[in-house]
N, C-alpha and C positions, 0 to 999 in steps of 0.2 A: 425471550432471550434464548438464542441457540448456543449451546455449548457442548463440547465433547471432551471426554478424557482422552488425551492423545497418547500418553505413556505414563508408566509407573516404574520406579526404580526396582531393581531386582529384589531388594530387601523389603519392598512394600512401604517404605517410610515416606517417600515423596511421590507426588504425582503432578502432572501438568495438564491443565485443561485449556482448550481453545474457546474463546468467548467472543461473540460478535460485538464490535465496538458500537455502543449505543449512541455515542456523541462524536462521530468522526468529523475531522476537520477537512474542509474542501482543500485539496492540495493546491488549487489555483490561488488560494489566499496566502500561500507561502511567498515571502519576499524574494526567495532565491530561485523562483521559476525563471527559466531563460527562454522558453519556447513561446512563440506567439500563437494565438488561436483565433481563427475566424469561424464563427458559427454560421453554417450555411442553411441549416434547416432545424427549426425548433419543434417540428411536427405540430404545426398550427398553434404554437404558443404553449404546448404541453410542457416544454422544458425551457429553462432559462438559458440565455447564451453562456457559453463557457467563459469567455472574457468579454468585457464591455467594449473595448476599443479595437480589437483585432490586430493591433500592432502596426508597424510602419508600412506594410503593404496592403492594408485594408482598402485603400482607395483603388488600387489596381484590381482587387477582387470586385469592387462595386462596378467597375467598367466591364468586367467579364461575366458576371453572374447571370446576365440575362439569357445566356445560352445554356439551357439545362443539360444538353447532351454533351457538350465539349468544354464547358466553362472550367471545370476542375482540371481537365487535361491541359488546357491553355494556360491556366494560372500556374500549374506545376512546372510547365516548360518555361514560362516567363521568369519564375523565381530562380530556376536553375540557370538559365542562359544569362539573364541580366543582373542577377544578384548572387550567383554562385551558391545558392541555398538549396535546402531540402524541404520537401512538403510530403506529409503523410496524411491520409484521410482516415477519419474515425467515423464509424457507423455502428455504435453500440446498440444492443437490443433495447436498453432503457437509457435514453439520453439523446442529446442533440447530435445531429450530423455536423462534423466540423473538419477544418483543415488546420493541421499543426505544422508550423514551419519555423525555420531560422534562416537568416541570410548567410552568405558565405563568410562575411566579416565576423558575424556572431559565432559561426561554426569554428572558425580558427581560434577565437577567443575561448571557446569551451574546451576544446581538446586538440587544437591544431588541425581540425577537420578530419581526424582519423576515424573516430567512431561516433560521429555526430548523429547519424541515423538511429543508432542504439539509444542515445541520450533522449532524442525526440520521442522515440517509441516508449521509453521508460516513463517519461512525464505523461504521455498519452494514456498508458496503461494504468497509471496511478489514478488519473481522473476517472477513467472508465470503471475501475474497481469501486471508487467512491460513489459514482452515479448509480451503480448496480447494488450498493449496500454490501460490498465485499471488503469491508474493513474489519480487521480482527485484532484481538489481543490475546494474551495468555495469562493464566493464574497458576502459580506454583503453590502447592499445598503440602503440609506435613501431617502425617497421621499422628494423632495424640490419643493416648489411652487414658481413660478416666476410671477411677474406682471410688465408690461412695465411702465416705468416712465411717458411716454407721453400719455399712454392710460390705465387707471386703470381697464377698463373692459377686456383688453387683458391679459390673464394669461395662464400659462401652468405648468404642473408638469414634473419633470425629476427625474431620479434615479442617485444618486451620490455615488461613492465608499466610504465606511467607513472602511472596514477591509477585509482582504483576507488571505488565507493560502493554500499552495499547497503541493503536495507530499504524498497524501494518496493512498496507494496501495489497490484498490478495492473500489467500490461504497459504500458498507455498512459502512465502516469506515468513508469515506468522508461525507456521509449523517448524521451520528451520530455527528461528529464534527461540521458540518454546523448548525445543529439544536441547539447544545449547544451554538454556537456563537450568533445565533439569539435570544435565550432566554436571553443571557447576555445583548444584546442591548435593548431588550424589557424591562427587569427589570431596566436597567439604565435609560431608557426613562421614565418609570413609576415613578421612584424615583425622577427624575427631575421635573416631572409634580406635584407630591405630595409636593415637597419642594416649588415650585412656588405658589401653592394654599395656603400654610400656611403663606406666607409672607404678 
């Protein structure tokens, strides 16, 4: 298990650690995915296809895939010209080579066709992060001091779990969410201290 202490509050009371998600969910199993994926190379069966059916234009790909050199370019132009859609190619270091696409009608339904390429890319990057094991979580911990009842001079500090959240595809998103969580607990702690001093 890989984990790193990302940050500690100024008073040393709270810290947040990044932890690799040991049981990440394949983002393609989410019912809200809108992008279709055609797997074009599983590296001789080393990887599973991204999606089983390839979506509504899978048959068009079947007719074009014979041409190794221009098949992807022809399919991309076909989707753009005849369906008003967008195609992005994915070739991760670990994972199958695939084509991610939406038709023009689907693009308009997603966001009016304004930032559809960004949406397609986001779904693609989530899957690539999952395929490469780059799914993370964070754990917020609080420092707790302990003193033995039978020996008041014997004491120690430990870190106890306060909060956690997992399922962030890629470290940048996990880091941002972890820092937000730490700020929340730091502010809450500061508010508690201020309330106690006013009493």
